[in-house]
Residue frames as a rotation matrix with the C-alpha (Angstrom) as fourth column:
MET 1
0.795 0.231 0.562 1.18
-0.519 -0.222 0.826 14.04
0.315 -0.947 -0.056 -4.95
PRO 2
-0.259 -0.961 0.093 4.29
-0.870 0.191 -0.455 13.02
0.419 -0.199 -0.886 -3.02
GLU 3
-0.257 0.122 -0.959 4.49
-0.034 0.990 0.135 9.40
0.966 0.068 -0.250 -2.11
SER 4
-0.911 -0.078 -0.405 4.41
0.387 0.179 -0.905 10.10
0.144 -0.981 -0.133 1.72
SER 5
-0.670 0.737 -0.086 1.35
-0.685 -0.659 -0.311 12.27
-0.286 -0.150 0.946 1.28
THR 6
-0.113 0.649 -0.753 -0.34
-0.730 0.460 0.506 9.54
0.674 0.606 0.421 -0.70
PHE 7
-0.584 -0.161 -0.796 0.45
0.329 0.849 -0.413 7.03
0.742 -0.504 -0.443 2.01
ALA 8
-0.973 0.201 -0.116 -0.99
0.028 -0.393 -0.919 9.34
-0.231 -0.897 0.377 4.70
HIS 9
-0.410 0.869 -0.275 -4.22
-0.911 -0.406 0.075 9.83
-0.047 0.281 0.958 2.77
ARG 10
-0.127 0.305 -0.944 -4.56
-0.340 0.880 0.330 6.06
0.932 0.363 -0.008 2.12
LEU 11
-0.762 -0.206 -0.614 -3.94
0.428 0.552 -0.716 5.29
0.487 -0.808 -0.333 5.73
GLY 12
-0.868 0.495 0.049 -6.42
-0.410 -0.656 -0.634 7.94
-0.281 -0.570 0.772 6.78
ALA 13
-0.125 0.827 -0.549 -9.07
-0.885 0.158 0.438 6.31
0.449 0.540 0.712 4.57
LEU 14
-0.276 -0.024 -0.961 -8.33
0.131 0.989 -0.062 2.90
0.952 -0.143 -0.270 6.12
LEU 15
-0.964 -0.120 -0.238 -8.56
0.251 -0.107 -0.962 4.34
0.090 -0.987 0.133 9.66
ARG 16
-0.595 0.803 -0.026 -11.91
-0.792 -0.591 -0.155 5.93
-0.140 -0.071 0.988 8.84
GLU 17
-0.056 0.564 -0.824 -13.22
-0.618 0.629 0.472 2.72
0.784 0.536 0.313 7.31
ARG 18
-0.334 -0.121 -0.935 -12.16
0.407 0.876 -0.258 0.50
0.850 -0.467 -0.243 10.22
ARG 19
-0.948 0.112 0.298 -13.35
-0.311 -0.527 -0.791 3.00
0.068 -0.843 0.534 12.94
GLY 20
-0.585 0.794 -0.167 -16.90
0.666 0.587 0.460 1.97
0.463 0.158 -0.872 12.01
GLY 21
0.420 0.891 0.171 -19.45
0.491 -0.382 0.783 3.30
0.763 -0.245 -0.598 14.48
ARG 22
0.173 -0.452 -0.875 -16.85
0.948 -0.165 0.272 4.43
-0.267 -0.876 0.400 16.94
THR 23
0.996 0.087 -0.029 -16.19
0.080 -0.981 -0.178 8.13
-0.044 0.175 -0.984 17.32
GLN 24
0.296 -0.936 0.190 -12.73
0.074 -0.176 -0.982 9.66
0.952 0.305 0.018 16.72
ALA 25
0.120 -0.203 0.972 -12.77
-0.884 -0.467 0.012 10.51
0.451 -0.861 -0.236 20.46
ASP 26
0.878 0.214 0.429 -13.25
-0.402 0.814 0.418 6.83
-0.260 -0.540 0.801 21.37
VAL 27
0.757 -0.653 -0.002 -10.31
0.520 0.605 -0.603 5.71
0.395 0.456 0.798 19.24
SER 28
0.119 -0.780 0.615 -8.05
-0.175 -0.626 -0.760 8.55
0.977 -0.017 -0.211 20.29
ALA 29
0.361 0.012 0.932 -8.76
-0.924 -0.128 0.360 7.83
0.124 -0.992 -0.035 24.00
SER 30
0.992 0.062 0.108 -8.07
-0.071 0.994 0.088 4.11
-0.102 -0.096 0.990 23.36
VAL 31
0.495 -0.863 0.102 -4.55
0.753 0.367 -0.546 4.85
0.434 0.346 0.832 22.14
GLY 32
0.311 -0.361 -0.880 -3.81
0.799 -0.403 0.447 7.88
-0.516 -0.841 0.163 24.43
ILE 33
-0.788 -0.520 0.329 -3.69
0.615 -0.674 0.410 10.75
0.009 0.525 0.851 21.91
SER 34
-0.609 0.573 -0.548 -5.74
-0.176 -0.771 -0.612 13.86
-0.773 -0.277 0.571 21.47
ASP 35
0.359 0.817 0.451 -8.91
0.457 0.268 -0.848 13.94
-0.814 0.510 -0.277 19.29
SER 36
0.730 -0.062 -0.681 -7.24
-0.490 -0.742 -0.458 16.50
-0.477 0.668 -0.571 17.02
THR 37
-0.400 -0.914 -0.065 -4.18
-0.755 0.288 0.589 14.30
-0.520 0.284 -0.806 16.45
TYR 38
-0.446 0.303 0.842 -6.37
0.348 0.926 -0.149 11.33
-0.825 0.226 -0.518 15.50
SER 39
0.629 0.765 -0.141 -8.40
0.213 -0.344 -0.914 13.52
-0.747 0.545 -0.379 13.26
ASP 40
0.294 -0.644 -0.706 -5.22
-0.849 -0.515 0.116 14.63
-0.439 0.565 -0.698 11.47
TYR 41
-0.682 -0.479 0.552 -4.33
-0.233 0.858 0.457 10.98
-0.693 0.183 -0.697 10.96
GLU 42
0.041 0.793 0.608 -7.77
0.614 0.460 -0.641 10.30
-0.788 0.400 -0.469 9.35
ARG 43
0.837 0.326 -0.439 -7.47
-0.071 -0.732 -0.678 13.46
-0.543 0.598 -0.589 7.08
GLY 44
0.625 -0.637 0.451 -3.98
0.773 0.427 -0.469 12.45
0.106 0.642 0.759 5.98
ASN 45
0.845 -0.315 0.432 -2.38
-0.258 -0.948 -0.188 15.61
0.469 0.047 -0.882 7.36
ILE 46
0.054 -0.889 0.454 0.07
-0.998 -0.040 0.040 13.71
-0.017 -0.456 -0.890 9.52
THR 47
0.261 -0.016 -0.965 1.44
-0.267 0.960 -0.088 10.17
0.928 0.281 0.246 9.63
PRO 48
0.901 0.048 0.432 1.52
-0.432 0.203 0.879 8.31
-0.045 -0.978 0.204 13.03
SER 49
-0.178 -0.966 0.188 4.79
-0.978 0.195 0.077 6.90
-0.111 -0.170 -0.979 14.34
PHE 50
-0.431 -0.001 -0.902 5.36
-0.344 0.924 0.164 3.14
0.834 0.381 -0.399 13.89
GLU 51
-0.963 0.092 -0.252 4.53
0.266 0.450 -0.853 2.55
0.035 -0.888 -0.458 17.55
MET 52
-0.514 0.836 -0.194 1.28
-0.507 -0.478 -0.717 4.49
-0.692 -0.270 0.670 17.13
LEU 53
-0.248 0.345 -0.905 0.51
-0.889 0.290 0.354 2.60
0.385 0.893 0.235 14.01
LEU 54
-0.773 -0.105 -0.626 0.80
0.060 0.970 -0.236 -0.63
0.631 -0.220 -0.744 15.96
SER 55
-0.872 0.464 -0.157 -1.53
0.135 -0.080 -0.988 0.71
-0.471 -0.882 0.007 18.64
LEU 56
-0.333 0.773 -0.540 -4.08
-0.842 -0.501 -0.199 1.96
-0.425 0.388 0.818 16.15
PHE 57
-0.365 0.107 -0.925 -3.99
-0.660 0.670 0.338 -1.37
0.656 0.734 -0.174 14.26
GLU 58
-0.936 0.034 -0.352 -4.56
0.254 0.756 -0.604 -3.25
0.245 -0.654 -0.715 17.47
VAL 59
-0.652 0.723 -0.229 -7.55
-0.070 -0.359 -0.931 -1.07
-0.755 -0.591 0.285 18.56
LEU 60
0.034 0.700 -0.713 -9.10
-0.878 -0.319 -0.356 -1.04
-0.477 0.639 0.604 15.04
ASP 61
0.291 0.085 0.953 -8.34
0.014 0.996 -0.093 -4.74
-0.957 0.040 0.288 14.32
ILE 62
0.805 -0.198 -0.559 -6.21
-0.592 -0.204 -0.780 -3.90
0.041 0.959 -0.281 11.21
ASP 63
0.661 -0.626 0.414 -3.60
0.304 0.728 0.615 -6.44
-0.686 -0.280 0.671 10.21
ALA 64
-0.146 -0.911 -0.386 -0.24
-0.090 -0.377 0.922 -6.06
-0.985 0.169 -0.027 8.51
ALA 65
-0.481 0.038 0.876 -1.60
0.814 0.390 0.430 -7.24
-0.326 0.920 -0.219 5.12
GLU 66
0.604 0.765 0.223 -3.85
0.794 -0.550 -0.261 -4.23
-0.077 0.335 -0.939 4.99
LEU 67
0.537 -0.532 -0.655 -0.97
-0.127 -0.818 0.560 -1.91
-0.834 -0.218 -0.507 5.69
LEU 68
-0.519 -0.753 0.405 1.06
0.236 0.329 0.914 -3.66
-0.822 0.570 0.007 2.93
ALA 69
-0.008 0.588 0.808 -1.85
0.984 0.148 -0.098 -3.20
-0.177 0.795 -0.580 0.52
ILE 70
0.921 0.346 -0.179 -1.92
0.312 -0.930 -0.192 0.57
-0.233 0.121 -0.965 0.99
LEU 71
0.177 -0.929 -0.325 1.91
-0.253 -0.362 0.897 0.73
-0.951 -0.077 -0.299 0.74
ASP 72
-0.643 -0.423 0.639 1.84
0.382 0.546 0.746 -1.31
-0.664 0.723 -0.190 -2.52
GLY 73
0.286 0.867 0.408 -1.25
0.790 0.028 -0.613 0.25
-0.543 0.497 -0.677 -4.09
ASP 74
-0.741 -0.415 0.528 -1.29
0.652 -0.633 0.417 2.76
0.162 0.653 0.740 -6.88
ASP 75
-0.958 0.265 -0.107 -3.39
-0.222 -0.927 -0.302 5.96
-0.179 -0.266 0.947 -7.08
ASP 76
-0.345 0.869 -0.356 -6.37
-0.667 0.040 0.744 4.13
0.661 0.494 0.565 -8.44
ASP 77
-0.412 0.160 -0.897 -6.60
0.411 0.911 -0.027 1.68
0.813 -0.380 -0.441 -5.49
GLU 78
0.585 0.602 0.544 -8.77
-0.406 -0.364 0.838 2.01
0.703 -0.711 0.031 -2.46
PRO 79
-0.077 -0.691 0.719 -7.17
-0.988 -0.042 -0.146 1.31
0.131 -0.722 -0.679 0.94
ASN 80
0.331 0.277 0.902 -8.58
-0.520 0.851 -0.071 -2.25
-0.787 -0.446 0.426 0.92
GLY 81
-0.614 -0.719 0.327 -6.98
-0.088 0.474 0.876 -2.93
-0.784 0.509 -0.354 -2.41
HIS 82
0.090 0.746 0.660 -10.16
0.825 0.315 -0.469 -2.69
-0.558 0.587 -0.587 -4.49
GLU 83
-0.833 -0.375 0.408 -10.02
0.547 -0.673 0.497 -0.38
0.088 0.637 0.766 -7.51
LYS 84
-0.564 0.617 -0.550 -12.18
-0.116 -0.718 -0.687 2.68
-0.818 -0.323 0.476 -7.46
ALA 85
0.124 0.697 0.706 -15.26
0.799 0.352 -0.488 2.57
-0.589 0.625 -0.513 -9.67
ALA 86
-0.802 -0.464 0.376 -14.97
0.595 -0.572 0.564 4.69
-0.047 0.676 0.735 -12.80
């Protein structure tokens, strides 16, 4: 899988995890984007702009260390840096 696609999927997993009990509609409204665009972020179909990443991270209480963990991880890592169970 291309590196950018891997990043998009890891980011999507992190967004899903941190959204918690909120709906995609709640999060998308909080950052001013359509529900379908946010859904595409979570599915790893598209990658948000840097500015949108900052907005999403603020709304979902994600810090820069978590972003660095998904940038630095390998294919066996979960978005939070923990290895997948075999």
